[in-house]
C-alpha positions as CSV (number, residue, x, y, z in Angstrom):
1,M,122.6,116.2,108.5
2,Q,120.9,113.9,105.8
3,S,118.1,111.4,106.7
4,Q,118.8,108.0,106.0
5,D,116.5,108.1,102.8
6,R,118.5,111.1,101.4
7,A,121.7,109.1,101.9
8,D,120.4,106.0,100.4
9,E,119.0,108.0,97.3
10,S,122.5,109.6,97.0
11,A,124.1,106.2,97.0
12,K,122.0,104.7,94.6
13,N,122.6,107.7,91.9
14,A,126.3,108.1,92.6
15,P,128.3,107.2,89.7
16,A,130.5,103.8,89.7
17,R,134.0,104.3,90.4
18,A,137.1,101.9,89.9
19,V,138.9,100.8,92.9
20,G,141.3,103.3,94.0
21,E,140.2,106.2,91.7
22,V,138.7,109.0,93.2
23,G,136.5,111.0,90.7
24,A,136.6,108.4,87.8
25,E,133.1,108.2,86.5
26,V,132.4,104.9,84.5
27,S,129.9,105.4,81.6
28,E,126.7,103.1,80.9
29,D,128.4,101.8,77.8
30,E,131.5,100.6,79.9
31,L,129.3,98.8,82.4
32,I,127.2,97.2,79.5
33,R,130.5,95.9,77.9
34,E,131.5,94.6,81.0
35,W,128.5,92.9,81.7
36,K,128.5,91.2,78.2
37,A,132.1,90.3,78.6
38,Q,131.3,88.5,81.9
39,H,128.1,86.8,80.7
40,T,130.1,85.7,77.4
41,A,132.8,84.2,79.5
42,F,130.4,82.5,81.9
43,G,128.6,80.9,78.6
44,L,131.7,79.6,77.3
45,V,132.8,78.0,80.7
46,L,128.8,76.7,80.7
47,V,129.5,75.2,76.9
48,A,132.6,73.7,78.0
49,Y,131.3,72.0,80.9
50,A,128.4,70.6,78.8
51,F,130.7,69.3,76.5
52,L,132.9,67.6,79.0
53,M,129.7,66.2,80.6
54,G,128.4,65.1,77.2
55,L,132.0,63.3,76.8
56,A,131.8,61.6,80.0
57,P,129.5,58.4,79.3
58,L,131.5,57.9,76.1
59,V,134.6,57.7,78.0
60,A,132.9,55.4,80.3
61,R,132.3,53.1,77.6
62,S,135.6,53.2,76.1
63,S,138.1,50.3,75.7
64,I,141.3,49.6,77.3
65,E,143.2,51.3,74.5
66,M,141.0,54.3,74.4
67,D,141.9,54.6,78.3
68,Q,145.4,54.2,77.7
69,M,145.3,56.9,74.8
70,F,143.8,59.3,77.2
71,C,146.2,58.7,80.4
72,A,149.4,59.4,77.4
73,L,147.7,62.6,76.7
74,L,146.9,63.5,80.1
75,Q,150.6,62.6,81.1
76,A,152.2,64.4,78.0
77,G,149.8,67.9,78.8
78,G,150.8,67.8,82.5
79,S,154.5,67.5,82.0
80,W,156.4,71.0,82.8
81,P,158.5,70.9,79.5
82,T,155.3,70.6,77.6
83,W,153.9,73.8,79.6
84,V,157.2,75.6,78.9
85,A,157.2,74.9,75.1
86,G,153.4,75.7,74.8
87,A,154.0,79.3,77.0
88,S,157.2,80.0,74.8
89,A,155.2,79.3,71.6
90,L,152.2,81.7,72.8
91,C,154.8,84.4,74.0
92,L,156.2,84.4,70.7
93,V,153.1,84.5,68.5
94,A,151.8,87.4,71.2
95,I,155.1,89.3,70.4
96,L,154.6,88.7,66.6
97,M,151.0,89.9,66.8
98,I,151.6,93.1,68.7
99,A,154.9,93.9,66.2
100,R,152.5,93.2,63.1
101,K,149.9,95.5,64.5
102,W,152.4,98.3,65.4
103,R,153.7,98.2,62.1
104,H,150.7,98.2,60.5
105,E,149.6,101.3,62.5
106,T,153.1,103.1,61.7
107,A,152.5,102.3,58.1
108,E,149.0,104.0,58.1
109,G,150.3,107.2,60.0
110,A,153.2,107.6,57.6
């Protein structure tokens, strides 16, 4: 039976594993890449929040016409036909980009 100190040391030195994968080791490069991606995503959210907070005083001083314009934009963006059209366009663009990449890769391999 191991002492508590040895059990703690072996747990600290154990390689990281993905959920559900037994024996799958994660390299330091992968951990650093994930860490960078998480920090980049947080930074983007922080920048977006700062932009919205900077925009708030300008919107608060706006005229009635500007308020009506913002309401119309929000109403158009919140309707389900707008979301369906946007999602369809994004799916089409994604399919075209995948097909283009696949075609480019097969052309290089031939």
